[in-house]
C-alpha positions as CSV (number, residue, x, y, z in Angstrom):
1,M,32.3,-5.7,101.7
2,L,30.7,-4.3,104.5
3,S,27.7,-6.3,105.5
4,L,24.2,-3.9,105.6
5,A,23.1,-4.6,109.7
6,V,26.9,-4.2,110.5
7,A,26.6,-0.4,108.8
8,N,23.5,0.4,110.2
9,Y,24.9,-0.6,113.4
10,H,27.6,1.7,112.7
11,R,25.5,4.0,112.3
12,E,23.2,4.1,114.9
13,M,26.0,4.4,116.8
14,I,26.3,7.9,115.8
15,A,22.8,8.7,116.0
16,Q,23.0,7.5,119.4
17,A,26.1,9.6,120.9
18,G,24.2,12.3,119.6
19,A,21.3,11.9,121.2
20,I,23.3,12.0,124.4
21,L,24.3,15.1,123.6
22,L,20.8,16.6,122.7
23,G,19.5,14.5,125.3
24,A,21.6,16.6,127.9
25,E,20.1,19.9,126.1
26,S,16.5,19.4,127.8
27,R,18.0,17.2,131.2
28,F,16.7,14.1,129.4
29,E,13.5,15.4,130.0
30,S,12.2,15.4,126.0
31,D,12.8,12.2,123.7
32,V,14.4,12.2,120.6
33,V,12.5,10.8,117.9
34,F,13.5,11.7,115.1
35,T,16.0,10.4,113.0
36,K,17.8,11.7,109.0
37,I,20.7,10.4,108.3
38,E,22.3,13.0,106.1
39,E,25.6,11.0,104.9
40,V,27.6,8.9,105.6
41,E,30.5,7.2,104.0
42,F,32.8,4.2,105.3
43,L,36.4,5.0,104.8
44,V,38.1,1.9,106.0
45,L,36.9,-1.2,107.1
46,P,36.2,-2.4,110.8
47,E,39.1,-5.0,111.9
48,G,36.7,-7.4,114.1
49,E,37.2,-7.1,118.2
50,K,38.8,-4.3,118.1
51,R,37.8,-1.2,120.7
52,L,35.7,1.9,118.5
53,L,35.5,5.4,119.8
54,I,32.8,7.2,118.8
55,E,33.0,11.0,118.3
56,V,29.6,13.6,117.7
57,E,29.9,16.9,117.6
58,P,26.5,19.3,117.3
59,E,26.6,21.9,114.2
60,G,23.8,24.5,116.2
61,L,22.6,22.1,118.9
62,R,19.1,23.7,120.4
63,L,16.4,22.0,122.7
64,E,14.7,21.1,119.3
65,G,17.3,19.0,117.6
66,G,20.3,19.8,115.7
67,W,22.9,18.5,112.8
68,F,25.6,16.3,114.1
69,R,28.7,15.4,112.6
70,G,30.1,11.4,114.0
71,R,33.8,9.9,113.4
72,I,34.2,6.6,114.7
73,F,37.8,5.6,114.6
74,Q,39.5,2.4,115.8
75,G,42.7,3.1,116.6
76,E,44.2,5.6,114.5
77,N,41.8,5.1,111.7
78,K,39.5,7.1,110.6
79,I,36.1,4.6,109.2
80,L,33.8,5.9,109.7
81,E,32.0,9.6,109.2
82,G,28.9,11.3,109.1
83,R,26.2,13.6,109.4
84,V,22.7,13.1,110.7
85,L,19.7,14.9,111.9
86,L,18.0,14.7,115.6
87,M,14.8,16.1,116.6
88,N,12.9,16.5,119.9
89,V,9.0,16.6,119.7
90,G,8.8,16.8,123.4
91,R,7.4,14.2,125.7
92,L,5.4,11.2,124.1
93,R,4.4,9.8,127.5
94,P,1.1,11.2,128.8
């Protein structure tokens, strides 16, 4: 069974990749501070010591945020698929 730490790490990879796309919309001048993981499905257990490919596609991306559909592949195998919401709440630093 997949450990909780590994599962959380894989979810975080999708959120981080989506945050890069969202940040690019504001030229990285705003902070993304809210993430909601709607669903994540682990399809195949990942193998240790092998590269992962992370793909993220925005769904209705706006400056305020958007939904992102993410997939993680290891070789030809899709090991994870999920959907996250990222919200941009503006600058947090004075």
